C-alpha positions in Angstrom: -12.6 -199.3 56.0 -10.9 -201.0 58.9 -7.2 -200.4 59.8 -6.4 -204.1 59.2 -7.9 -203.9 55.7 -5.9 -200.8 54.9 -2.7 -202.4 56.2 -3.2 -205.4 54.0 -3.9 -203.2 50.9 -0.8 -201.2 51.6 1.3 -204.3 51.9 -0.2 -205.6 48.6 0.5 -202.3 46.9 4.1 -202.4 48.1 4.5 -206.0 46.9 3.0 -205.0 43.5 5.5 -202.1 43.0 8.5 -203.7 41.1 11.0 -201.0 42.2 10.6 -201.7 45.9 12.1 -204.5 47.9 9.1 -204.7 50.2 10.6 -207.5 52.3 12.4 -204.9 54.5 9.5 -202.4 54.8 7.1 -202.7 57.8 3.5 -201.4 57.8 1.3 -200.3 60.7 -2.0 -198.5 60.6 -4.0 -196.7 63.3 -7.1 -194.7 62.6 -6.3 -194.6 58.9 -2.8 -193.2 59.5 -0.1 -195.4 57.9 3.4 -195.8 59.4 6.1 -197.2 57.3 9.3 -198.6 58.9 12.4 -200.6 57.9 15.2 -199.8 55.5 15.8 -199.5 51.7 18.9 -199.1 49.6 18.0 -195.7 47.9 16.1 -192.6 48.6 14.1 -193.1 45.4 13.0 -196.5 46.7 11.8 -194.8 49.9 9.9 -192.2 48.1 8.3 -194.8 45.8 7.2 -196.8 48.9 5.6 -193.6 50.4 3.8 -192.8 47.1 2.5 -196.4 46.9 1.0 -196.2 50.4 -0.6 -192.9 49.6 -2.4 -194.4 46.6 -4.4 -196.9 48.8 -8.0 -196.1 49.5 -8.7 -195.2 53.1 -5.3 -193.8 53.9 -5.8 -190.5 55.8 -2.1 -189.8 56.5 1.4 -191.1 56.3 4.3 -191.3 58.7 7.5 -192.5 57.1 10.2 -193.9 59.3 12.0 -195.8 56.5 15.8 -195.4 56.6 18.0 -195.2 53.6 21.0 -197.5 54.0 23.2 -197.4 51.0 25.6 -200.3 50.4 27.6 -201.8 47.6 27.4 -199.7 44.4 25.0 -197.3 46.2 27.6 -196.2 48.7 29.5 -193.2 47.5 31.2 -190.1 49.0 29.6 -186.8 49.5 31.9 -185.3 46.9 30.8 -187.8 44.3 27.1 -187.1 45.2 27.7 -183.3 44.7 29.3 -183.8 41.3 26.5 -186.1 40.2 23.8 -183.7 41.4 25.4 -180.8 39.5 25.6 -183.0 36.3 22.0 -184.1 36.3 20.8 -180.5 37.1 22.9 -179.2 34.2 21.4 -181.8 31.8 17.8 -181.1 32.8 16.4 -178.5 30.5 13.5 -177.7 32.9 16.0 -176.2 35.4 17.6 -172.7 34.7 21.3 -173.2 34.4 23.3 -172.0 37.4 20.1 -171.3 39.4 20.5 -174.1 41.9 23.2 -174.7 44.6 23.9 -178.1 46.1 25.2 -179.1 49.5 25.7 -182.7 50.7 26.4 -183.9 54.2 26.5 -187.7 55.0 24.3 -188.3 51.9 21.7 -185.7 52.8 21.3 -183.3 49.9 20.3 -179.7 50.4 19.1 -177.7 47.4 19.1 -173.8 47.4 18.5 -171.1 44.9 15.6 -169.5 43.0 13.1 -170.7 40.4 10.2 -169.0 38.6 7.8 -172.0 38.7 7.1 -174.8 41.1 7.7 -177.4 38.4 11.3 -176.3 38.2 11.7 -176.7 41.9 10.2 -180.2 41.7 12.3 -181.1 38.6 15.5 -180.3 40.6 14.5 -182.6 43.4 13.2 -185.4 41.1 16.4 -185.3 39.0 18.5 -186.4 42.0 16.2 -188.8 43.7 17.6 -191.8 41.8 21.3 -191.0 42.5 23.2 -193.6 44.5 24.3 -192.5 47.9 21.4 -190.0 48.5 19.7 -190.7 51.8 17.4 -187.6 51.8 16.7 -184.3 50.1 16.0 -180.9 51.7 14.6 -178.5 49.1 15.1 -174.9 50.0 14.7 -173.6 46.5 12.4 -170.5 46.6 9.8 -169.5 44.1 9.9 -165.8 42.9 6.2 -164.7 42.4 5.4 -163.0 39.0 1.6 -162.9 39.3 -0.9 -161.3 41.7 -2.7 -163.2 44.5 -6.0 -162.8 42.6 -4.5 -164.4 39.5 -3.0 -167.2 41.4 -6.4 -167.9 43.1 -8.2 -167.9 39.7 -5.7 -170.2 38.1 -5.9 -172.8 40.9 -9.7 -172.8 41.0 -9.8 -173.3 37.2 -7.3 -176.1 37.6 -9.6 -177.7 40.2 -12.5 -177.6 37.7 -10.5 -179.3 35.0 -9.1 -182.1 37.3 -11.4 -185.2 37.3 -9.9 -186.3 40.6 -10.9 -183.1 42.5 -14.4 -182.1 43.6 -13.9 -178.3 43.2 -16.9 -177.2 45.2 -15.6 -179.0 48.3 -12.4 -177.0 48.5 -11.9 -173.3 49.2 -8.8 -171.4 48.1 -7.3 -168.2 49.6 -4.0 -166.5 48.6 -1.8 -164.2 50.6 1.3 -163.1 48.7 2.7 -166.4 47.3 1.1 -168.5 50.1 -2.0 -170.6 49.1 -4.3 -172.0 51.8 -6.6 -174.9 50.9 -9.5 -175.8 53.1 -12.4 -178.2 52.9 -13.2 -182.0 53.0 -12.6 -184.7 50.5 -13.3 -188.4 50.4 -9.8 -189.8 49.7 -6.1 -189.0 50.4 -5.5 -189.1 46.6 -8.0 -186.3 46.0 -6.3 -184.2 48.7 -2.9 -184.7 47.0 -4.4 -184.0 43.6 -5.7 -180.6 44.9 -2.3 -179.9 46.4 -0.6 -180.7 43.1 -3.0 -178.4 41.2 -2.3 -175.6 43.7 1.5 -176.0 43.2 1.0 -175.8 39.4 0.0 -172.2 39.5 2.9 -169.7 38.7 4.1 -167.7 41.7 3.1 -170.1 44.4 5.8 -170.2 47.1 3.9 -172.3 49.8 0.8 -174.4 49.9 -0.8 -174.7 53.4 -3.0 -177.8 52.9 -5.7 -177.9 55.6 -8.0 -180.2 53.6 -9.3 -183.1 55.8 -10.0 -186.6 54.6 -13.4 -188.0 55.6 
């Protein structure tokens, strides 16, 4: 697929996504690598735009240079953001109470603490994506392993076999401590991301080193 065709598909996908104001988002493509530029009102809108671009067939990689520029009701103080973050984390039953610490500087949120599962780490980040005033999130929450490397490897390989999006035979899995390394070749960016999600779903995974290439 040509770069121009990919670019048009990305533009169409952004226009199709109702939660994005695509008028302020620019799209460039070179060798299958998409670059997004421009500005949006919220961090959630930026992440939605990135996810929309990744869904497009032929996309091999993504560079996001979109800036979050809060204004109007989306412009709040760091103190307000901290309090709102703590509230939504407290209300989310997937997150262990008191396990996550929040720091905010100029709208950039930093999350620290410990979790048992990757889904808890993801839940903490997802819970605050929509909050007004947030311009970015740095997630330093660490995962405390409770399983052996061999068990982690087995669980990931089983997850690959169950996932219709993933060609299990095309991907190799190795585990050292809580670090998972994925290698192989797939046909689409979406398949690569599906494999990465499956790897993160295993208990005890602290880091996924995704070396899968898109043909």
